[in-house]
N, CA and C atoms of all chains as a GROMACS GRO file, in nm:
protein
  642
    1MET      N    1   8.783   9.624   9.247
    1MET     CA    2   8.782   9.633   9.101
    1MET      C    3   8.788   9.780   9.060
    2ALA      N    4   8.874   9.809   8.960
    2ALA     CA    5   8.890   9.947   8.916
    2ALA      C    6   8.761   9.998   8.851
    3TYR      N    7   8.740  10.130   8.864
    3TYR     CA    8   8.621  10.195   8.808
    3TYR      C    9   8.606  10.162   8.660
    4GLU      N   10   8.716  10.172   8.586
    4GLU     CA   11   8.710  10.148   8.441
    4GLU      C   12   8.685  10.000   8.409
    5GLU      N   13   8.728   9.910   8.498
    5GLU     CA   14   8.702   9.768   8.477
    5GLU      C   15   8.552   9.740   8.495
    6LYS      N   16   8.494   9.805   8.597
    6LYS     CA   17   8.349   9.790   8.617
    6LYS      C   18   8.274   9.842   8.494
    7ARG      N   19   8.321   9.954   8.440
    7ARG     CA   20   8.254  10.010   8.321
    7ARG      C   21   8.267   9.916   8.202
    8ALA      N   22   8.382   9.852   8.189
    8ALA     CA   23   8.402   9.756   8.078
    8ALA      C   24   8.304   9.640   8.091
    9TRP      N   25   8.288   9.588   8.214
    9TRP     CA   26   8.191   9.480   8.237
    9TRP      C   27   8.050   9.527   8.200
   10ALA      N   28   8.016   9.647   8.247
   10ALA     CA   29   7.881   9.700   8.223
   10ALA      C   30   7.856   9.715   8.073
   11LEU      N   31   7.953   9.770   7.999
   11LEU     CA   32   7.933   9.792   7.856
   11LEU      C   33   7.920   9.660   7.781
   12ALA      N   34   7.997   9.559   7.821
   12ALA     CA   35   7.988   9.428   7.756
   12ALA      C   36   7.850   9.367   7.780
   13ILE      N   37   7.805   9.374   7.905
   13ILE     CA   38   7.674   9.315   7.940
   13ILE      C   39   7.561   9.390   7.868
   14ILE      N   40   7.570   9.523   7.868
   14ILE     CA   41   7.466   9.604   7.803
   14ILE      C   42   7.460   9.571   7.653
   15ALA      N   43   7.577   9.559   7.590
   15ALA     CA   44   7.581   9.530   7.446
   15ALA      C   45   7.518   9.394   7.417
   16VAL      N   46   7.552   9.292   7.498
   16VAL     CA   47   7.499   9.157   7.474
   16VAL      C   48   7.348   9.153   7.500
   17VAL      N   49   7.306   9.210   7.613
   17VAL     CA   50   7.163   9.208   7.648
   17VAL      C   51   7.083   9.286   7.543
   18GLY      N   52   7.133   9.404   7.506
   18GLY     CA   53   7.063   9.486   7.406
   18GLY      C   54   7.047   9.413   7.275
   19TYR      N   55   7.154   9.346   7.231
   19TYR     CA   56   7.147   9.275   7.103
   19TYR      C   57   7.054   9.154   7.114
   20ALA      N   58   7.059   9.084   7.228
   20ALA     CA   59   6.970   8.968   7.248
   20ALA      C   60   6.824   9.012   7.243
   21VAL      N   61   6.793   9.125   7.306
   21VAL     CA   62   6.656   9.177   7.305
   21VAL      C   63   6.614   9.210   7.161
   22TYR      N   64   6.705   9.274   7.089
   22TYR     CA   65   6.677   9.311   6.949
   22TYR      C   66   6.649   9.187   6.864
   23VAL      N   67   6.735   9.086   6.877
   23VAL     CA   68   6.718   8.963   6.797
   23VAL      C   69   6.584   8.897   6.830
   24LEU      N   70   6.550   8.890   6.960
   24LEU     CA   71   6.424   8.829   6.999
   24LEU      C   72   6.304   8.907   6.944
   25LEU      N   73   6.314   9.041   6.946
   25LEU     CA   74   6.205   9.124   6.894
   25LEU      C   75   6.185   9.101   6.744
   26VAL      N   76   6.298   9.099   6.671
   26VAL     CA   77   6.289   9.082   6.525
   26VAL      C   78   6.238   8.942   6.490
   27LEU      N   79   6.294   8.840   6.558
   27LEU     CA   80   6.249   8.703   6.529
   27LEU      C   81   6.102   8.685   6.566
   28GLY      N   82   6.061   8.752   6.674
   28GLY     CA   83   5.920   8.744   6.717
   28GLY      C   84   5.826   8.805   6.614
   29ARG      N   85   5.876   8.904   6.541
   29ARG     CA   86   5.792   8.971   6.440
   29ARG      C   87   5.792   8.896   6.306
   30ALA      N   88   5.886   8.805   6.289
   30ALA     CA   89   5.903   8.740   6.158
   30ALA      C   90   5.776   8.666   6.117
   31ASP      N   91   5.726   8.583   6.207
   31ASP     CA   92   5.599   8.514   6.185
   31ASP      C   93   5.596   8.444   6.047
   32GLY      N   94   5.702   8.373   6.014
   32GLY     CA   95   5.706   8.296   5.890
   32GLY      C   96   5.753   8.373   5.767
   33ARG      N   97   5.760   8.508   5.779
   33ARG     CA   98   5.804   8.589   5.663
   33ARG      C   99   5.956   8.576   5.647
   34PRO      N  100   6.008   8.606   5.527
   34PRO     CA  101   6.155   8.614   5.514
   34PRO      C  102   6.206   8.727   5.603
   35LEU      N  103   6.322   8.705   5.664
   35LEU     CA  104   6.376   8.803   5.761
   35LEU      C  105   6.392   8.943   5.700
   36ALA      N  106   6.430   8.948   5.573
   36ALA     CA  107   6.454   9.078   5.509
   36ALA      C  108   6.327   9.164   5.500
   37GLU      N  109   6.210   9.100   5.520
   37GLU     CA  110   6.084   9.176   5.513
   37GLU      C  111   6.033   9.217   5.651
   38VAL      N  112   6.102   9.175   5.754
   38VAL     CA  113   6.056   9.205   5.891
   38VAL      C  114   6.091   9.350   5.925
   39PRO      N  115   5.997   9.427   5.984
   39PRO     CA  116   6.033   9.564   6.027
   39PRO      C  117   6.133   9.558   6.143
   40TYR      N  118   6.246   9.621   6.124
   40TYR     CA  119   6.354   9.608   6.224
   40TYR      C  120   6.404   9.744   6.275
   41ALA      N  121   6.380   9.851   6.198
   41ALA     CA  122   6.444   9.979   6.228
   41ALA      C  123   6.408  10.031   6.368
   42GLY      N  124   6.280  10.022   6.403
   42GLY     CA  125   6.237  10.071   6.535
   42GLY      C  126   6.307   9.998   6.647
   43ALA      N  127   6.305   9.863   6.639
   43ALA     CA  128   6.368   9.782   6.743
   43ALA      C  129   6.518   9.811   6.752
   44MET      N  130   6.581   9.829   6.635
   44MET     CA  131   6.726   9.856   6.633
   44MET      C  132   6.756   9.990   6.698
   45LEU      N  133   6.680  10.093   6.659
   45LEU     CA  134   6.706  10.227   6.714
   45LEU      C  135   6.680  10.231   6.864
   46TRP      N  136   6.572  10.164   6.909
   46TRP     CA  137   6.541  10.164   7.052
   46TRP      C  138   6.647  10.091   7.133
   47THR      N  139   6.692   9.972   7.084
   47THR     CA  140   6.791   9.897   7.163
   47THR      C  141   6.926   9.970   7.164
   48ILE      N  142   6.961  10.035   7.051
   48ILE     CA  143   7.087  10.112   7.048
   48ILE      C  144   7.075  10.232   7.144
   49GLY      N  145   6.961  10.303   7.133
   49GLY     CA  146   6.940  10.421   7.218
   49GLY      C  147   6.940  10.386   7.365
   50LEU      N  148   6.866  10.280   7.401
   50LEU     CA  149   6.860  10.241   7.542
   50LEU      C  150   6.996  10.191   7.590
   51GLY      N  151   7.071  10.127   7.500
   51GLY     CA  152   7.206  10.081   7.535
   51GLY      C  153   7.297  10.198   7.569
   52ILE      N  154   7.288  10.305   7.488
   52ILE     CA  155   7.369  10.425   7.515
   52ILE      C  156   7.331  10.486   7.649
   53VAL      N  157   7.199  10.497   7.673
   53VAL     CA  158   7.151  10.554   7.800
   53VAL      C  159   7.199  10.467   7.917
   54ALA      N  160   7.185  10.334   7.903
   54ALA     CA  161   7.227  10.243   8.011
   54ALA      C  162   7.377  10.256   8.037
   55GLY      N  163   7.455  10.275   7.931
   55GLY     CA  164   7.600  10.293   7.947
   55GLY      C  165   7.632  10.419   8.025
   56ILE      N  166   7.561  10.528   7.993
   56ILE     CA  167   7.584  10.655   8.064
   56ILE      C  168   7.541  10.642   8.209
   57VAL      N  169   7.422  10.584   8.231
   57VAL     CA  170   7.370  10.571   8.369
   57VAL      C  171   7.463  10.483   8.453
   58SER      N  172   7.510  10.371   8.394
   58SER     CA  173   7.599  10.283   8.472
   58SER      C  174   7.730  10.355   8.506
   59GLY      N  175   7.780  10.436   8.411
   59GLY     CA  176   7.903  10.511   8.438
   59GLY      C  177   7.884  10.609   8.553
   60ILE      N  178   7.768  10.678   8.553
   60ILE     CA  179   7.739  10.773   8.662
   60ILE      C  180   7.725  10.696   8.794
   61TRP      N  181   7.656  10.582   8.787
   61TRP     CA  182   7.634  10.499   8.907
   61TRP      C  183   7.767  10.454   8.968
   62PHE      N  184   7.857  10.403   8.884
   62PHE     CA  185   7.986  10.357   8.936
   62PHE      C  186   8.067  10.476   8.989
   63GLY      N  187   8.052  10.590   8.923
   63GLY     CA  188   8.123  10.710   8.967
   63GLY      C  189   8.077  10.753   9.105
   64ILE      N  190   7.945  10.748   9.127
   64ILE     CA  191   7.891  10.787   9.259
   64ILE      C  192   7.936  10.685   9.364
   65ALA      N  193   7.931  10.556   9.329
   65ALA     CA  194   7.970  10.451   9.424
   65ALA      C  195   8.117  10.463   9.464
   66ALA      N  196   8.200  10.516   9.374
   66ALA     CA  197   8.345  10.523   9.401
   66ALA      C  198   8.388  10.665   9.436
   67ARG      N  199   8.291  10.751   9.474
   67ARG     CA  200   8.325  10.893   9.495
   67ARG      C  201   8.424  10.913   9.610
   68ASP      N  202   8.429  10.819   9.707
   68ASP     CA  203   8.520  10.837   9.820
   68ASP      C  204   8.655  10.770   9.798
   69ASP      N  205   8.671  10.706   9.681
   69ASP     CA  206   8.795  10.630   9.656
   69ASP      C  207   8.907  10.718   9.601
   70GLY      N  208   8.882  10.846   9.588
   70GLY     CA  209   8.986  10.936   9.533
   70GLY      C  210   8.994  10.922   9.382
   71LEU      N  211   9.119  10.913   9.332
   71LEU     CA  212   9.144  10.905   9.188
   71LEU      C  213   9.070  10.786   9.127
   72GLN      N  214   9.000  10.808   9.013
   72GLN     CA  215   8.923  10.698   8.953
   72GLN      C  216   8.989  10.638   8.829
   73SER      N  217   9.077  10.714   8.765
   73SER     CA  218   9.148  10.654   8.652
   73SER      C  219   9.285  10.718   8.640
   74ASP      N  220   9.378  10.644   8.581
   74ASP     CA  221   9.515  10.692   8.570
   74ASP      C  222   9.578  10.641   8.441
   75GLU      N  223   9.712  10.643   8.434
   75GLU     CA  224   9.781  10.605   8.311
   75GLU      C  225   9.752  10.461   8.270
   76ARG      N  226   9.738  10.371   8.369
   76ARG     CA  227   9.710  10.231   8.336
   76ARG      C  228   9.572  10.216   8.273
   77ASP      N  229   9.474  10.287   8.328
   77ASP     CA  230   9.340  10.282   8.271
   77ASP      C  231   9.338  10.336   8.128
   78ARG      N  232   9.414  10.444   8.105
   78ARG     CA  233   9.418  10.502   7.970
   78ARG      C  234   9.484  10.404   7.872
   79GLU      N  235   9.591  10.338   7.920
   79GLU     CA  236   9.663  10.242   7.835
   79GLU      C  237   9.573  10.123   7.800
   80ILE      N  238   9.506  10.070   7.902
   80ILE     CA  239   9.416   9.956   7.881
   80ILE      C  240   9.298  10.000   7.793
   81GLY      N  241   9.251  10.122   7.814
   81GLY     CA  242   9.141  10.175   7.732
   81GLY      C  243   9.180  10.178   7.585
   82ARG      N  244   9.301  10.226   7.557
   82ARG     CA  245   9.348  10.232   7.418
   82ARG      C  246   9.362  10.092   7.359
   83PHE      N  247   9.412   9.999   7.440
   83PHE     CA  248   9.429   9.860   7.396
   83PHE      C  249   9.292   9.800   7.359
   84GLY      N  250   9.194   9.821   7.446
   84GLY     CA  251   9.059   9.769   7.420
   84GLY      C  252   8.999   9.830   7.295
   85GLU      N  253   9.015   9.961   7.279
   85GLU     CA  254   8.962  10.029   7.160
   85GLU      C  255   9.026   9.972   7.033
   86HIS      N  256   9.156   9.947   7.041
   86HIS     CA  257   9.231   9.894   6.927
   86HIS      C  258   9.174   9.757   6.886
   87ILE      N  259   9.148   9.672   6.985
   87ILE     CA  260   9.092   9.538   6.956
   87ILE      C  261   8.952   9.553   6.897
   88GLY      N  262   8.870   9.637   6.961
   88GLY     CA  263   8.732   9.654   6.915
   88GLY      C  264   8.723   9.715   6.777
   89GLN      N  265   8.819   9.802   6.746
   89GLN     CA  266   8.817   9.877   6.619
   89GLN      C  267   8.817   9.783   6.498
   90SER      N  268   8.882   9.667   6.511
   90SER     CA  269   8.891   9.576   6.397
   90SER      C  270   8.752   9.532   6.352
   91PHE      N  271   8.660   9.515   6.448
   91PHE     CA  272   8.526   9.471   6.409
   91PHE      C  273   8.446   9.583   6.344
   92VAL      N  274   8.476   9.708   6.379
   92VAL     CA  275   8.410   9.820   6.312
   92VAL      C  276   8.451   9.820   6.164
   93ALA      N  277   8.580   9.793   6.141
   93ALA     CA  278   8.630   9.787   6.003
   93ALA      C  279   8.567   9.670   5.929
   94ILE      N  280   8.559   9.554   5.995
   94ILE     CA  281   8.497   9.436   5.932
   94ILE      C  282   8.352   9.466   5.897
   95GLY      N  283   8.282   9.534   5.989
   95GLY     CA  284   8.142   9.571   5.965
   95GLY      C  285   8.129   9.664   5.846
   96GLY      N  286   8.218   9.762   5.837
   96GLY     CA  287   8.214   9.858   5.726
   96GLY      C  288   8.236   9.789   5.593
   97VAL      N  289   8.336   9.702   5.589
   97VAL     CA  290   8.368   9.631   5.464
   97VAL      C  291   8.253   9.536   5.426
   98SER      N  292   8.197   9.467   5.526
   98SER     CA  293   8.085   9.375   5.499
   98SER      C  294   7.965   9.451   5.446
   99ALA      N  295   7.935   9.566   5.508
   99ALA     CA  296   7.820   9.646   5.463
   99ALA      C  297   7.843   9.696   5.319
  100MET      N  298   7.966   9.734   5.290
  100MET     CA  299   8.000   9.782   5.156
  100MET      C  300   7.979   9.668   5.053
  101ALA      N  301   8.026   9.548   5.090
  101ALA     CA  302   8.011   9.433   5.001
  101ALA      C  303   7.863   9.402   4.979
  102LEU      N  304   7.783   9.407   5.086
  102LEU     CA  305   7.640   9.379   5.073
  102LEU      C  306   7.571   9.484   4.986
  103ALA      N  307   7.612   9.610   5.001
  103ALA     CA  308   7.554   9.718   4.919
  103ALA      C  309   7.588   9.695   4.771
  104MET      N  310   7.711   9.650   4.745
  104MET     CA  311   7.754   9.628   4.606
  104MET      C  312   7.673   9.519   4.539
  105VAL      N  313   7.636   9.416   4.617
  105VAL     CA  314   7.555   9.309   4.556
  105VAL      C  315   7.406   9.339   4.569
  106GLU      N  316   7.376   9.463   4.610
  106GLU     CA  317   7.238   9.511   4.623
  106GLU      C  318   7.154   9.422   4.714
  107ALA      N  319   7.214   9.387   4.829
  107ALA     CA  320   7.141   9.310   4.930
  107ALA      C  321   7.034   9.401   4.993
  108ALA      N  322   6.937   9.338   5.058
  108ALA     CA  323   6.830   9.416   5.123
  108ALA      C  324   6.889   9.504   5.233
  109HIS      N  325   6.825   9.620   5.254
  109HIS     CA  326   6.871   9.711   5.359
  109HIS      C  327   6.879   9.641   5.494
  110PHE      N  328   6.787   9.548   5.516
  110PHE     CA  329   6.785   9.471   5.642
  110PHE      C  330   6.922   9.411   5.672
  111TRP      N  331   6.981   9.347   5.572
  111TRP     CA  332   7.108   9.277   5.596
  111TRP      C  333   7.222   9.376   5.615
  112ILE      N  334   7.218   9.487   5.542
  112ILE     CA  335   7.324   9.588   5.556
  112ILE      C  336   7.320   9.648   5.697
  113ALA      N  337   7.199   9.686   5.740
  113ALA     CA  338   7.185   9.745   5.874
  113ALA      C  339   7.225   9.643   5.981
  114ASN      N  340   7.185   9.518   5.959
  114ASN     CA  341   7.212   9.418   6.063
  114ASN      C  342   7.357   9.377   6.072
  115VAL      N  343   7.426   9.373   5.959
  115VAL     CA  344   7.568   9.338   5.967
  115VAL      C  345   7.644   9.450   6.039
  116LEU      N  346   7.600   9.576   6.016
  116LEU     CA  347   7.664   9.688   6.085
  116LEU      C  348   7.638   9.680   6.236
  117TYR      N  349   7.512   9.654   6.272
  117TYR     CA  350   7.477   9.646   6.415
  117TYR      C  351   7.553   9.533   6.482
  118LEU      N  352   7.556   9.416   6.416
  118LEU     CA  353   7.626   9.300   6.474
  118LEU      C  354   7.774   9.333   6.498
  119CYS      N  355   7.835   9.400   6.401
  119CYS     CA  356   7.977   9.431   6.416
  119CYS      C  357   8.001   9.537   6.524
  120PHE      N  358   7.909   9.631   6.540
  120PHE     CA  359   7.920   9.727   6.650
  120PHE      C  360   7.915   9.652   6.784
  121VAL      N  361   7.822   9.556   6.793
  121VAL     CA  362   7.807   9.480   6.917
  121VAL      C  363   7.934   9.399   6.943
  122LEU      N  364   7.983   9.331   6.838
  122LEU     CA  365   8.105   9.250   6.855
  122LEU      C  366   8.223   9.339   6.892
  123SER      N  367   8.227   9.458   6.834
  123SER     CA  368   8.335   9.552   6.868
  123SER      C  369   8.330   9.589   7.015
  124ALA      N  370   8.208   9.620   7.063
  124ALA     CA  371   8.192   9.659   7.204
  124ALA      C  372   8.227   9.542   7.297
  125VAL      N  373   8.180   9.422   7.261
  125VAL     CA  374   8.202   9.306   7.347
  125VAL      C  375   8.350   9.265   7.347
  126LEU      N  376   8.409   9.254   7.228
  126LEU     CA  377   8.550   9.214   7.219
  126LEU      C  378   8.641   9.319   7.284
  127GLY      N  379   8.611   9.446   7.259
  127GLY     CA  380   8.689   9.554   7.320
  127GLY      C  381   8.683   9.548   7.471
  128SER      N  382   8.562   9.526   7.524
  128SER     CA  383   8.545   9.518   7.670
  128SER      C  384   8.616   9.395   7.726
  129MET      N  385   8.604   9.282   7.655
  129MET     CA  386   8.671   9.159   7.702
  129MET      C  387   8.823   9.178   7.706
  130ALA      N  388   8.875   9.248   7.603
  130ALA     CA  389   9.019   9.273   7.599
  130ALA      C  390   9.061   9.360   7.719
  131LYS      N  391   8.978   9.460   7.751
  131LYS     CA  392   9.010   9.546   7.866
  131LYS      C  393   9.006   9.465   7.996
  132ILE      N  394   8.900   9.384   8.011
  132ILE     CA  395   8.886   9.305   8.134
  132ILE      C  396   9.004   9.209   8.148
  133SER      N  397   9.043   9.147   8.035
  133SER     CA  398   9.157   9.055   8.039
  133SER      C  399   9.285   9.129   8.080
  134ALA      N  400   9.303   9.250   8.026
  134ALA     CA  401   9.423   9.328   8.062
  134ALA      C  402   9.420   9.366   8.210
  135TYR      N  403   9.302   9.399   8.262
  135TYR     CA  404   9.292   9.432   8.405
  135TYR      C  405   9.322   9.310   8.491
  136ARG      N  406   9.271   9.192   8.448
  136ARG     CA  407   9.285   9.071   8.529
  136ARG      C  408   9.425   9.009   8.519
  137ARG      N  409   9.475   9.000   8.395
  137ARG     CA  410   9.600   8.926   8.374
  137ARG      C  411   9.721   9.014   8.362
  138GLY      N  412   9.698   9.144   8.349
  138GLY     CA  413   9.809   9.237   8.339
  138GLY      C  414   9.850   9.263   8.198
  139MET      N  415   9.930   9.366   8.180
  139MET     CA  416   9.981   9.397   8.047
  139MET      C  417  10.123   9.450   8.058
  140GLU      N  418  10.200   9.420   7.953
  140GLU     CA  419  10.341   9.464   7.952
  140GLU      C  420  10.350   9.610   7.920
  141MET      N  421   9.767   8.868   7.724
  141MET     CA  422   9.885   8.953   7.748
  141MET      C  423   9.970   8.895   7.860
  142LYS      N  424  10.102   8.895   7.839
  142LYS     CA  425  10.191   8.838   7.939
  142LYS      C  426  10.218   8.940   8.049
  143PRO      N  427  10.233   8.891   8.174
  143PRO     CA  428  10.274   8.986   8.276
  143PRO      C  429  10.417   9.034   8.250
  144THR      N  430  10.450   9.149   8.307
  144THR     CA  431  10.580   9.208   8.284
  144THR      C  432  10.693   9.126   8.347
  145LYS      N  433  10.815   9.134   8.289
  145LYS     CA  434  10.931   9.064   8.346
  145LYS      C  435  10.997   9.149   8.455
  146VAL      N  436  10.956   9.274   8.462
  146VAL     CA  437  11.016   9.364   8.562
  146VAL      C  438  10.964   9.324   8.699
  147THR      N  439  11.057   9.308   8.793
  147THR     CA  440  11.016   9.278   8.931
  147THR      C  441  11.034   9.405   9.014
  148ASN      N  442  10.978   9.404   9.133
  148ASN     CA  443  10.993   9.523   9.217
  148ASN      C  444  10.993   9.489   9.364
  149SER      N  445  11.037   9.586   9.442
  149SER     CA  446  11.046   9.567   9.588
  149SER      C  447  10.953   9.663   9.662
  150ILE      N  448  10.847   9.702   9.595
  150ILE     CA  449  10.759   9.804   9.654
  150ILE      C  450  10.698   9.757   9.786
  151ARG      N  451  10.655   9.632   9.786
  151ARG     CA  452  10.591   9.581   9.908
  151ARG      C  453  10.688   9.588  10.026
  152ALA      N  454  10.811   9.540  10.003
  152ALA     CA  455  10.913   9.543  10.111
  152ALA      C  456  10.943   9.687  10.152
  153LEU      N  457  10.952   9.776  10.052
  153LEU     CA  458  10.982   9.916  10.084
  153LEU      C  459  10.868   9.981  10.162
  154ARG      N  460  10.745   9.944  10.131
  154ARG     CA  461  10.631   9.999  10.207
  154ARG      C  462  10.639   9.958  10.352
  155PHE      N  463  10.672   9.829  10.373
  155PHE     CA  464  10.680   9.780  10.511
  155PHE      C  465  10.796   9.844  10.585
  156ALA      N  466  10.906   9.867  10.512
  156ALA     CA  467  11.022   9.931  10.574
  156ALA      C  468  10.997  10.078  10.606
  157HIS      N  469  10.897  10.135  10.542
  157HIS     CA  470  10.863  10.275  10.567
  157HIS      C  471  10.735  10.286  10.648
  158GLY      N  472  10.741  10.230  10.767
  158GLY     CA  473  10.629  10.242  10.862
  158GLY      C  474  10.502  10.176  10.814
  159GLU      N  475  10.517  10.063  10.744
  159GLU     CA  476  10.401   9.988  10.693
  159GLU      C  477  10.304  10.081  10.620
  160MET      N  478  10.363  10.156  10.528
  160MET     CA  479  10.282  10.251  10.449
  160MET      C  480  10.171  10.177  10.376
  161LYS      N  481  10.051  10.233  10.380
  161LYS     CA  482   9.936  10.167  10.315
  161LYS      C  483   9.944  10.188  10.164
  162GLN      N  484   9.888  10.090  10.092
  162GLN     CA  485   9.885  10.102   9.944
  162GLN      C  486   9.813  10.228   9.902
  163ALA      N  487   9.703  10.259   9.971
  163ALA     CA  488   9.623  10.377   9.934
  163ALA      C  489   9.706  10.504   9.950
  164ASP      N  490   9.789  10.510  10.055
  164ASP     CA  491   9.870  10.630  10.078
  164ASP      C  492   9.978  10.646   9.971
  165LEU      N  493  10.043  10.532   9.937
  165LEU     CA  494  10.146  10.539   9.833
  165LEU      C  495  10.083  10.574   9.698
  166ALA      N  496   9.968  10.512   9.671
  166ALA     CA  497   9.899  10.540   9.544
  166ALA      C  498   9.866  10.689   9.533
  167GLN      N  499   9.818  10.745   9.640
  167GLN     CA  500   9.782  10.888   9.640
  167GLN      C  501   9.908  10.974   9.619
  168ALA      N  502  10.017  10.934   9.684
  168ALA     CA  503  10.142  11.011   9.675
  168ALA      C  504  10.198  11.014   9.533
  169ILE      N  505  10.176  10.906   9.458
  169ILE     CA  506  10.235  10.900   9.323
  169ILE      C  507  10.131  10.927   9.214
  170GLY      N  508  10.006  10.950   9.254
  170GLY     CA  509   9.904  10.989   9.156
  170GLY      C  510   9.850  10.877   9.071
  171VAL      N  511   9.833  10.758   9.131
  171VAL     CA  512   9.766  10.649   9.059
  171VAL      C  513   9.657  10.592   9.150
  172THR      N  514   9.571  10.508   9.092
  172THR     CA  515   9.466  10.446   9.173
  172THR      C  516   9.528  10.332   9.256
  173ARG      N  517   9.456  10.292   9.362
  173ARG     CA  518   9.506  10.183   9.446
  173ARG      C  519   9.515  10.053   9.363
  174GLN      N  520   9.420  10.036   9.272
  174GLN     CA  521   9.422   9.914   9.188
  174GLN      C  522   9.547   9.910   9.100
  175THR      N  523   9.589  10.027   9.052
  175THR     CA  524   9.710  10.031   8.969
  175THR      C  525   9.833  10.000   9.053
  176LEU      N  526   9.837  10.053   9.175
  176LEU     CA  527   9.952  10.023   9.261
  176LEU      C  528   9.958   9.872   9.290
  177ILE      N  529   9.842   9.812   9.314
  177ILE     CA  530   9.838   9.667   9.339
  177ILE      C  531   9.892   9.593   9.215
  178ALA      N  532   9.848   9.636   9.096
  178ALA     CA  533   9.894   9.572   8.972
  178ALA      C  534  10.045   9.587   8.955
  179ILE      N  535  10.098   9.704   8.992
  179ILE     CA  536  10.244   9.726   8.982
  179ILE      C  537  10.315   9.632   9.080
  180GLU      N  538  10.266   9.629   9.203
  180GLU     CA  539  10.329   9.543   9.306
  180GLU      C  540  10.330   9.397   9.265
  181GLN      N  541  10.221   9.353   9.201
  181GLN     CA  542  10.209   9.212   9.161
  181GLN      C  543  10.280   9.182   9.029
  182GLY      N  544  10.342   9.284   8.970
  182GLY     CA  545  10.414   9.263   8.844
  182GLY      C  546  10.322   9.248   8.725
  183LYS      N  547  10.196   9.294   8.739
  183LYS     CA  548  10.102   9.284   8.627
  183LYS      C  549  10.104   9.408   8.540
  184TYR      N  550  10.174   9.510   8.584
  184TYR     CA  551  10.178   9.634   8.506
  184TYR      C  552  10.310   9.705   8.529
  185SER      N  553  10.375   9.744   8.420
  185SER     CA  554  10.497   9.824   8.429
  185SER      C  555  10.458   9.971   8.421
  186PRO      N  556  10.484  10.048   8.525
  186PRO     CA  557  10.442  10.189   8.522
  186PRO      C  558  10.529  10.270   8.427
  187SER      N  559  10.484  10.393   8.400
  187SER     CA  560  10.566  10.483   8.318
  187SER      C  561  10.691  10.520   8.399
  188LEU      N  562  10.790  10.572   8.328
  188LEU     CA  563  10.913  10.616   8.396
  188LEU      C  564  10.882  10.720   8.503
  189GLU      N  565  10.788  10.809   8.469
  189GLU     CA  566  10.753  10.916   8.561
  189GLU      C  567  10.701  10.859   8.693
  190VAL      N  568  10.609  10.763   8.683
  190VAL     CA  569  10.554  10.701   8.805
  190VAL      C  570  10.663  10.623   8.878
  191ALA      N  571  10.748  10.555   8.803
  191ALA     CA  572  10.858  10.479   8.864
  191ALA      C  573  10.948  10.573   8.946
  192PHE      N  574  10.981  10.688   8.889
  192PHE     CA  575  11.065  10.784   8.962
  192PHE      C  576  10.992  10.839   9.085
  193LYS      N  577  10.863  10.859   9.072
  193LYS     CA  578  10.786  10.909   9.187
  193LYS      C  579  10.790  10.809   9.302
  194ILE      N  580  10.778  10.680   9.267
  194ILE     CA  581  10.782  10.576   9.372
  194ILE      C  582  10.918  10.579   9.441
  195ALA      N  583  11.024  10.583   9.360
  195ALA     CA  584  11.160  10.585   9.416
  195ALA      C  585  11.178  10.708   9.506
  196ARG      N  586  11.123  10.819   9.463
  196ARG     CA  587  11.137  10.944   9.539
  196ARG      C  588  11.064  10.937   9.673
  197VAL      N  589  10.946  10.872   9.673
  197VAL     CA  590  10.871  10.858   9.799
  197VAL      C  591  10.956  10.782   9.901
  198PHE      N  592  11.025  10.676   9.856
  198PHE     CA  593  11.105  10.594   9.947
  198PHE      C  594  11.248  10.646   9.961
  199GLN      N  595  11.280  10.749   9.887
  199GLN     CA  596  11.415  10.810   9.887
  199GLN      C  597  11.524  10.706   9.858
  200VAL      N  598  11.500  10.629   9.754
  200VAL     CA  599  11.599  10.530   9.709
  200VAL      C  600  11.617  10.547   9.558
  201SER      N  601  11.716  10.472   9.503
  201SER     CA  602  11.735  10.481   9.358
  201SER      C  603  11.631  10.394   9.286
  202LEU      N  604  11.617  10.419   9.158
  202LEU     CA  605  11.517  10.346   9.078
  202LEU      C  606  11.542  10.195   9.083
  203GLU      N  607  11.672  10.158   9.079
  203GLU     CA  608  11.704  10.014   9.075
  203GLU      C  609  11.684   9.945   9.209
  204GLU      N  610  11.666  10.023   9.314
  204GLU     CA  611  11.631   9.960   9.442
  204GLU      C  612  11.481   9.931   9.447
  205VAL      N  613  11.406   9.994   9.358
  205VAL     CA  614  11.261   9.971   9.353
  205VAL      C  615  11.229   9.867   9.245
  206PHE      N  616  11.286   9.886   9.125
  206PHE     CA  617  11.257   9.796   9.013
  206PHE      C  618  11.382   9.721   8.969
  207GLN      N  619  11.362   9.594   8.937
  207GLN     CA  620  11.472   9.512   8.887
  207GLN      C  621  11.431   9.446   8.756
  208TYR      N  622  11.528   9.436   8.666
  208TYR     CA  623  11.502   9.371   8.536
  208TYR      C  624  11.607   9.263   8.516
  209PRO      N  625  11.567   9.134   8.521
  209PRO     CA  626  11.666   9.026   8.513
  209PRO      C  627  11.739   9.024   8.379
  210GLU      N  628  11.866   8.981   8.385
  210GLU     CA  629  11.946   8.970   8.262
  210GLU      C  630  11.882   8.867   8.170
  211GLU      N  631  11.885   8.895   8.040
  211GLU     CA  632  11.836   8.798   7.941
  211GLU      C  633  11.934   8.681   7.935
  212GLU      N  634  11.881   8.558   7.930
  212GLU     CA  635  11.969   8.441   7.914
  212GLU      C  636  12.009   8.430   7.768
  213THR      N  637  12.142   8.424   7.744
  213THR     CA  638  12.188   8.411   7.605
  213THR      C  639  12.200   8.264   7.568
  214ALA      N  640  12.159   8.231   7.444
  214ALA     CA  641  12.158   8.090   7.400
  214ALA      C  642  12.298   8.045   7.361
   0.00000   0.00000   0.00000
């Protein structure tokens, strides 16, 4: 498996696990209250921060594991990388527009922050899935 | 994504050139072994530059390495 394909798998898994942990933490704190009143900022910042750290650590780990394999990325990896980013980018735009709409209707900060976080996660997962699919099935 | 329609004879050319290993050819043309495998299997069309490098390694013309079938007209 190519170094960049391993990284795509790692980023998808980290994004899903991080978001699942965040959702469980927030729901655990709800305790019958409306969700918009649940303290979420700490859990969100920690899961995002740890996700970034885990992404960097996994990249270093795969790099060390493949240190004897010579070249680790080339034109195909860059092409697939751009393709994945392109797919993922659409969800960043959807998140931005959704957050803007929620702000306009003066929704609670909870919902604005959460729609942004969800779309970042979907962007990372969809982008990674697109890369993995391109690695597995090929691209023209 | 659909696999490419371009076919190639890289595998045959490697065997004709002293059973050259994929890793050696990949190193010679500056791509990863996984990319060379993808090219051989028709899952990836390389850039023109890489295509020329492959042809140069085997000292053959580009069309002896890569083939593109004629489109069927309706």
